[in-house]
C-alpha positions as CSV (number, residue, x, y, z in Angstrom):
1,M,-17.1,-19.0,-12.1
2,A,-13.4,-19.6,-12.9
3,R,-13.3,-16.7,-15.3
4,S,-14.8,-14.3,-12.7
5,R,-12.2,-15.5,-10.1
6,I,-9.4,-14.8,-12.6
7,V,-10.8,-11.4,-13.3
8,A,-11.3,-10.6,-9.6
9,L,-7.7,-11.8,-8.9
10,A,-6.3,-9.6,-11.7
11,V,-8.3,-6.6,-10.4
12,L,-7.1,-7.0,-6.8
13,V,-3.5,-7.5,-7.8
14,L,-3.6,-4.4,-10.0
15,A,-5.4,-2.4,-7.3
16,C,-2.6,-3.3,-4.9
17,G,-0.2,-1.5,-7.3
18,C,2.0,-4.6,-7.7
19,G,5.2,-4.1,-9.5
20,R,5.4,-0.3,-8.9
21,S,8.9,0.8,-8.5
22,G,11.1,3.9,-8.8
23,P,11.4,6.6,-6.2
24,P,8.3,8.8,-5.8
25,A,10.6,11.8,-5.6
26,S,11.1,11.5,-9.4
27,R,7.4,12.3,-9.9
28,P,5.9,15.7,-9.6
29,G,4.3,16.4,-6.2
30,A,6.3,13.6,-4.6
31,G,5.9,13.2,-0.9
32,V,3.0,15.7,-0.6
33,S,-0.3,14.2,0.4
34,S,-3.1,14.4,3.0
35,A,-2.8,11.8,5.7
36,P,-5.8,9.5,6.2
37,A,-7.7,10.1,9.4
38,D,-6.5,6.9,11.1
39,T,-2.8,7.6,10.6
40,V,-0.6,10.0,12.4
41,A,1.8,12.2,10.3
42,R,4.7,12.3,12.7
43,A,8.3,11.4,12.4
44,P,8.4,7.7,13.4
45,D,11.4,5.6,12.5
46,S,10.3,2.1,13.6
47,A,9.3,-1.0,11.7
48,D,6.1,-1.1,13.9
49,D,5.1,2.4,12.7
50,A,5.7,1.3,9.0
51,G,3.7,-1.9,9.6
52,N,0.8,0.1,11.0
53,V,0.6,1.9,7.7
54,V,0.1,-1.4,5.8
55,R,-2.5,-2.5,8.4
56,A,-4.3,0.9,8.1
57,Y,-4.3,0.4,4.3
58,Y,-6.2,-2.9,4.5
59,R,-8.5,-1.6,7.2
60,A,-9.4,1.3,5.0
61,I,-10.1,-1.0,2.1
62,N,-12.3,-3.2,4.2
63,E,-14.2,-0.2,5.4
64,R,-14.6,1.0,1.8
65,R,-12.6,4.2,2.6
66,Y,-10.7,4.0,-0.7
67,G,-9.6,7.6,-0.6
68,D,-7.9,7.0,2.7
69,A,-6.3,3.8,1.4
70,Y,-5.1,5.6,-1.7
71,R,-3.5,8.4,0.3
72,L,-1.4,5.8,2.1
73,W,0.6,5.4,-1.1
74,A,3.4,8.0,-1.5
75,A,2.8,11.2,-3.4
76,G,-0.9,11.4,-2.4
77,G,-1.6,8.0,-4.0
78,A,0.3,8.6,-7.3
79,A,2.8,6.0,-6.3
80,S,0.1,3.4,-6.8
81,G,0.2,4.1,-10.5
82,K,-3.5,4.7,-10.6
83,S,-6.0,7.5,-10.4
84,L,-8.2,7.4,-7.3
85,E,-11.1,6.3,-9.5
86,A,-9.2,3.4,-11.0
87,F,-7.9,2.4,-7.6
88,R,-11.5,2.4,-6.2
89,D,-12.8,0.5,-9.2
90,G,-10.1,-2.1,-8.7
91,F,-11.9,-3.2,-5.5
92,A,-15.4,-3.3,-6.9
93,R,-15.6,-7.1,-6.7
94,T,-13.7,-7.4,-3.4
95,A,-15.8,-8.3,-0.4
96,S,-13.0,-8.3,2.1
97,V,-9.2,-8.5,2.4
98,D,-7.0,-9.6,5.3
99,V,-3.3,-9.0,5.6
100,T,-0.7,-10.8,7.7
101,L,2.6,-9.1,8.0
102,G,5.9,-11.0,8.2
103,P,9.0,-9.8,9.9
104,P,10.2,-6.5,8.3
105,G,13.6,-6.1,6.9
106,P,16.1,-3.6,8.2
107,I,15.4,0.1,7.9
108,E,17.8,1.4,5.2
109,G,18.7,4.9,4.3
110,A,19.4,6.6,1.0
111,A,19.5,10.3,0.0
112,G,17.5,11.7,2.9
113,S,15.0,8.8,2.9
114,R,14.4,5.7,5.0
115,Y,13.1,2.6,3.3
116,L,11.7,-0.6,4.8
117,E,10.4,-3.8,3.2
118,I,7.6,-5.7,4.8
119,P,6.6,-9.2,3.6
120,V,2.8,-9.9,3.5
121,R,0.3,-12.6,3.0
122,I,-3.1,-11.5,1.7
123,A,-6.4,-13.4,1.9
124,A,-9.2,-11.9,-0.2
125,V,-12.8,-12.8,-0.6
126,T,-14.6,-11.7,-3.7
127,A,-18.2,-10.5,-3.9
128,D,-19.3,-13.9,-5.1
129,G,-17.6,-15.7,-2.2
130,G,-14.5,-16.8,-4.0
131,R,-11.3,-17.0,-2.0
132,Q,-7.9,-15.7,-3.2
133,A,-4.4,-15.7,-1.7
134,F,-1.5,-13.5,-2.5
135,V,2.1,-13.1,-1.2
136,G,4.7,-10.4,-1.6
137,T,6.2,-7.3,-0.2
138,Y,5.5,-3.7,0.4
139,T,8.3,-1.2,0.5
140,L,7.6,1.9,2.6
141,R,9.5,5.2,2.5
142,R,9.7,8.3,4.6
143,S,11.7,11.5,4.3
144,V,14.2,12.5,6.9
145,V,15.6,15.7,5.4
146,D,15.6,19.0,7.2
147,G,12.6,21.0,6.3
148,A,10.4,18.0,5.4
149,T,6.8,18.4,6.3
150,P,5.2,16.0,8.9
151,E,3.4,14.3,6.0
152,Q,6.7,13.7,4.1
153,R,8.2,12.3,7.3
154,A,5.4,9.8,7.7
155,W,5.8,6.3,6.3
156,R,4.0,5.8,3.0
157,I,3.8,2.9,0.6
158,H,6.5,3.4,-2.0
159,S,6.0,0.2,-4.0
160,A,4.5,-3.3,-3.9
161,K,5.4,-6.6,-5.4
162,I,2.4,-8.8,-4.9
163,R,1.7,-12.1,-6.7
164,P,-0.9,-14.9,-6.4
165,D,0.0,-17.5,-3.8
166,R,0.0,-20.8,-5.5
167,P,0.1,-23.9,-3.3
């Protein structure tokens, strides 16, 4: 039982893309992706809009819409550091996940981009009923350069730093 919880914990943390860093613009195809059906590819610049992307991410995971969740990562999912198949497989033992967002940091700008860090608390239930807790942050990014597509202007998950929450 303990071993299966550890394995499920490791899979969930890896599926969340924890520890990913570096601007997606340094990777081929950066910023080009298809927006999931429940997000709007517009030019929002508010913390609420960015937070809604994180909420949509967990909603898609809970609804087993892994392709939609994957595409909420920058570069069409590539910023997660996984293929879509590996991403999906990372949630094989996850029954449900719930996220609580903390107060976001300030929106910061750099080289035609806006960045925002959002703290999160994650509660997960494994397929065997085990409970897990995680804390960390998601960094979201959107482009603000002239000529950027609506998709590039939409907030996307740039990186995540998620760790187990130990009491």
